[in-house]
C-alpha positions as CSV (number, residue, x, y, z in Angstrom):
1,X,180.4,149.2,123.6
2,X,181.8,152.5,123.0
3,X,179.7,155.6,122.8
4,X,179.2,158.2,119.9
5,X,181.4,160.8,120.1
6,X,180.0,164.8,119.3
7,X,182.5,166.3,117.1
8,X,181.8,170.1,117.2
9,X,182.7,173.2,116.0
10,X,183.3,176.1,118.5
11,X,182.4,178.9,116.1
12,X,179.5,180.8,116.8
13,X,176.3,180.1,114.7
14,X,176.3,182.3,111.5
15,X,179.8,182.6,111.4
16,X,181.1,180.0,109.3
17,X,180.2,177.1,111.8
18,X,179.0,174.2,109.9
19,X,176.8,172.8,112.7
20,X,177.5,169.8,115.1
21,X,178.2,166.6,113.6
22,X,178.0,162.9,114.9
23,X,180.7,160.8,114.7
24,X,180.4,156.8,115.5
25,X,183.4,155.0,116.7
26,X,184.1,151.5,115.5
27,X,181.8,149.7,118.2
28,X,179.2,152.1,117.6
29,X,179.0,151.6,114.1
30,X,179.2,147.9,114.7
31,X,176.0,147.9,116.8
32,X,174.2,150.3,114.8
33,X,174.7,147.7,112.1
34,X,173.6,144.7,114.0
35,X,170.3,146.6,114.9
36,X,169.3,147.7,111.1
37,X,170.0,144.1,110.1
38,X,168.2,142.8,112.7
39,X,165.0,145.4,112.3
40,X,165.2,145.0,108.3
41,X,164.9,141.1,108.8
42,X,162.3,141.2,111.4
43,X,160.1,144.4,110.1
44,X,161.3,146.0,107.0
45,X,161.9,143.3,104.7
46,X,158.6,141.5,105.4
47,X,156.7,144.7,104.9
48,X,158.1,145.5,101.8
49,X,157.4,141.8,100.7
50,X,153.5,142.8,101.6
51,X,153.5,145.8,99.9
52,X,155.0,144.4,96.8
53,X,152.7,141.6,96.5
54,X,149.7,144.3,96.9
55,X,151.1,146.3,94.3
56,X,151.5,143.2,92.0
57,X,147.6,144.2,90.0
58,X,148.6,147.9,90.6
59,X,146.1,150.1,92.2
60,X,143.5,147.7,90.7
61,X,144.0,145.6,94.1
62,X,143.5,148.3,96.5
63,X,140.3,149.6,94.7
64,X,139.3,146.2,94.7
65,X,139.4,145.2,98.1
66,X,137.8,148.6,99.0
67,X,134.8,148.4,96.9
68,X,134.5,144.7,98.2
69,X,131.5,145.1,100.2
70,X,132.3,142.5,102.7
71,X,136.0,143.3,103.0
72,X,134.6,147.4,103.5
73,X,132.4,145.9,106.6
74,X,135.3,144.1,107.8
75,X,137.5,147.1,107.8
76,X,134.8,149.8,109.0
77,X,133.9,147.1,111.9
78,X,137.6,146.9,112.8
79,X,138.4,150.2,112.7
80,X,135.0,151.4,114.3
81,X,135.8,149.0,117.5
82,X,139.4,149.7,117.8
83,X,139.0,153.2,118.1
84,X,136.2,152.7,120.8
85,X,138.0,150.4,122.8
86,X,141.3,152.6,122.4
87,X,138.9,155.2,124.0
88,X,137.8,153.4,126.7
89,X,141.7,152.2,127.5
90,X,142.8,155.6,127.6
91,X,140.4,156.5,130.6
92,X,139.7,153.7,132.4
93,X,143.9,152.5,131.8
94,X,144.7,155.9,133.1
95,X,142.3,155.6,136.0
96,X,143.5,152.1,137.2
97,X,147.2,153.5,136.7
98,X,146.5,156.3,139.0
99,X,144.8,154.0,142.0
100,X,147.6,151.5,141.6
101,X,150.2,154.4,142.2
102,X,148.3,156.8,144.5
103,X,146.1,154.2,146.4
104,X,146.7,151.8,149.1
105,X,144.3,149.1,149.7
106,X,144.0,145.5,150.4
107,X,144.8,143.3,147.3
108,X,146.7,145.9,145.5
109,X,149.1,143.6,144.3
110,X,147.3,141.0,143.4
111,X,145.1,143.6,141.3
112,X,148.8,144.8,140.0
113,X,149.8,141.4,139.1
114,X,146.2,140.4,137.5
115,X,146.7,143.5,135.1
116,X,149.2,141.5,133.1
117,X,147.2,138.3,132.4
118,X,146.0,139.5,129.2
119,X,149.9,139.9,128.1
120,X,150.5,136.1,129.1
121,X,147.2,134.5,127.9
122,X,147.8,133.0,124.4
123,X,144.9,134.7,122.3
124,X,143.1,131.6,121.8
125,X,142.9,130.6,125.4
126,X,141.4,134.3,126.3
127,X,138.6,133.6,123.1
128,X,137.7,130.5,125.3
129,X,137.7,132.2,128.7
130,X,135.5,135.0,127.3
131,X,133.2,132.3,125.5
132,X,132.7,130.4,128.6
133,X,131.9,133.8,130.7
134,X,129.9,135.6,127.7
135,X,128.9,133.1,125.6
136,X,125.3,131.1,125.6
137,X,126.3,129.2,128.4
138,X,127.3,131.9,130.6
139,X,127.4,131.7,134.2
140,X,126.5,135.5,134.5
141,X,123.4,135.3,132.4
142,X,125.0,137.7,129.9
143,X,125.2,136.3,126.3
144,X,127.0,138.5,123.9
145,X,128.0,136.1,121.1
146,X,127.9,136.7,117.6
147,X,127.3,140.4,118.4
148,X,129.3,143.4,117.6
149,X,129.3,143.7,121.6
150,X,131.6,140.6,121.4
151,X,134.2,142.3,119.2
152,X,134.4,145.1,121.5
153,X,134.6,143.0,124.4
154,X,137.5,141.0,123.2
155,X,139.5,143.9,121.9
156,X,139.2,145.7,125.2
157,X,140.3,142.4,127.4
158,X,143.5,141.9,125.1
159,X,144.5,146.0,125.0
160,X,143.7,146.3,129.1
161,X,147.2,146.6,129.9
162,X,148.7,148.8,127.4
163,X,147.9,152.3,128.7
164,X,147.9,151.1,132.0
165,X,151.4,149.8,132.0
166,X,152.9,152.9,130.0
167,X,151.2,155.5,132.4
168,X,152.0,154.0,135.9
169,X,155.7,154.3,135.7
170,X,155.2,158.2,135.0
171,X,153.2,158.4,137.7
172,X,155.4,156.5,139.9
173,X,158.1,159.2,138.9
174,X,155.9,162.4,139.0
175,X,157.0,164.0,142.4
176,X,153.9,164.7,144.4
177,X,155.9,167.5,146.1
178,X,155.1,169.6,142.9
179,X,151.6,169.3,143.0
180,X,151.5,170.1,146.7
181,X,153.3,173.6,145.9
182,X,150.8,174.2,143.3
183,X,147.9,173.7,145.9
184,X,149.9,175.8,148.3
185,X,150.1,178.6,145.4
186,X,146.2,178.3,145.4
187,X,145.7,176.2,142.5
188,X,142.5,174.1,142.4
189,X,143.0,170.4,142.0
190,X,141.5,171.0,138.4
191,X,144.4,173.3,137.5
192,X,146.7,171.2,139.0
193,X,145.6,168.4,137.2
194,X,145.8,170.2,134.0
195,X,149.0,172.3,134.3
196,X,151.2,169.8,136.2
197,X,149.8,166.0,135.9
198,X,148.1,166.1,132.3
199,X,151.2,167.7,130.8
200,X,153.7,164.8,132.4
201,X,151.4,161.8,131.8
202,X,150.2,162.8,128.2
203,X,153.2,161.0,126.2
204,X,152.9,158.0,127.8
205,X,148.8,157.9,127.3
206,X,149.4,158.6,123.8
207,X,152.0,155.7,123.5
208,X,149.5,153.4,125.3
209,X,146.6,154.4,123.0
210,X,149.2,153.6,120.2
211,X,149.9,150.3,121.5
212,X,146.4,149.7,122.2
213,X,144.9,150.7,118.9
214,X,147.8,148.9,116.8
215,X,146.9,145.4,118.9
216,X,143.3,145.6,118.4
217,X,143.0,146.0,114.7
218,X,145.2,143.3,114.2
219,X,143.3,140.9,117.0
220,X,142.5,137.3,115.9
221,X,142.9,134.6,118.3
222,X,140.4,136.3,121.4
223,X,137.3,137.0,119.3
224,X,137.3,134.4,116.8
225,X,135.3,132.1,118.9
226,X,133.4,134.5,120.7
227,X,132.0,136.9,117.5
228,X,131.6,133.6,115.1
229,X,133.1,136.1,112.6
230,X,129.8,136.5,110.8
231,X,130.4,138.7,107.4
232,X,128.9,142.0,107.3
233,X,128.3,141.9,110.9
234,X,131.1,140.5,113.1
235,X,133.7,139.4,110.8
236,X,137.2,141.7,111.5
237,X,139.8,142.5,109.1
238,X,142.0,139.4,110.2
239,X,139.5,136.9,109.4
240,X,139.0,138.6,106.1
241,X,142.8,138.1,105.0
242,X,142.9,134.7,106.7
243,X,139.9,134.1,104.2
244,X,141.8,135.6,101.6
245,X,144.7,133.3,101.8
246,X,142.4,130.3,102.6
247,X,141.0,131.1,99.0
248,X,144.2,131.4,97.1
249,X,144.0,135.1,96.5
250,X,147.2,136.5,98.3
251,X,147.1,139.9,96.3
252,X,144.0,141.0,97.8
253,X,144.8,139.7,101.2
254,X,148.2,141.6,101.2
255,X,146.4,144.7,99.8
256,X,144.1,144.7,103.2
257,X,146.8,144.2,105.0
258,X,148.8,147.2,103.6
259,X,145.5,149.2,104.1
260,X,145.4,148.5,107.7
261,X,148.8,149.1,108.0
262,X,148.0,152.5,106.8
263,X,145.4,153.1,108.9
264,X,147.4,152.2,112.2
265,X,150.4,154.7,110.9
266,X,147.6,157.3,110.5
267,X,146.3,156.9,114.0
268,X,149.5,156.6,115.5
269,X,150.9,160.0,113.8
270,X,147.3,161.2,114.7
271,X,148.1,160.6,118.8
272,X,151.9,162.0,118.5
273,X,150.6,165.5,117.1
274,X,147.7,165.1,119.5
275,X,149.9,164.7,122.7
276,X,152.6,167.3,121.5
277,X,149.9,170.0,121.5
278,X,148.3,169.1,124.6
279,X,151.4,169.0,126.3
280,X,152.3,172.3,124.8
281,X,149.1,174.0,126.1
282,X,149.6,172.2,129.2
């Protein structure tokens, strides 16, 4: 496939130079069209349909959803637990990635393989496994079923790999000689971490955190068995949306889904701004 050709005026800026202009070749235009069509079919059109359904009753649909006590309790639980789990993943995921890249120990390859199990395992199977280990018949003597702790546990399980897998390749590509040079110039380990390592890994950490949060607020299968989906206690948004659909109230279901989409976009935007500021100050 041909690449884009940059047609650029060589006149200096401020002296009639119109600026750089990108011109797509025929092959590139075809590729761009296919990508946009595929993206529209999978993402844009379904999202537009949800927003249109949610707006069928105007703002009343959103207001009714937010003022419904059961729906509001589900939103608070889902967003709160997702933020909590994302914060834990940022710390533990980065630490796990650091150990996998910088340390050598027996069983390292096995641990590296096990990290991906939440990716490969069907979520309902994950829920069954968690129920067996942390339910009423727990062999460990730990029963968190039908509690908010069950929601935290399930979300932490399914989102574990995201930060690990986004940070790990960045740490692997980070040249250790730069850290050694900083140390030889008198920089402390804390200074080296803050000025050398942190600016390099923060974008990857933010990307992993965004993926972790987006997955957490939409999770269903891994927690539905363990949490019991009790209204006002352990019912999450995905369960609440399903209950609206089963009750024939598609407008409320779409409104709730649209609200969570807005929450996800807001958090992703906040993470992007935060990582840019941290990287700039590093």
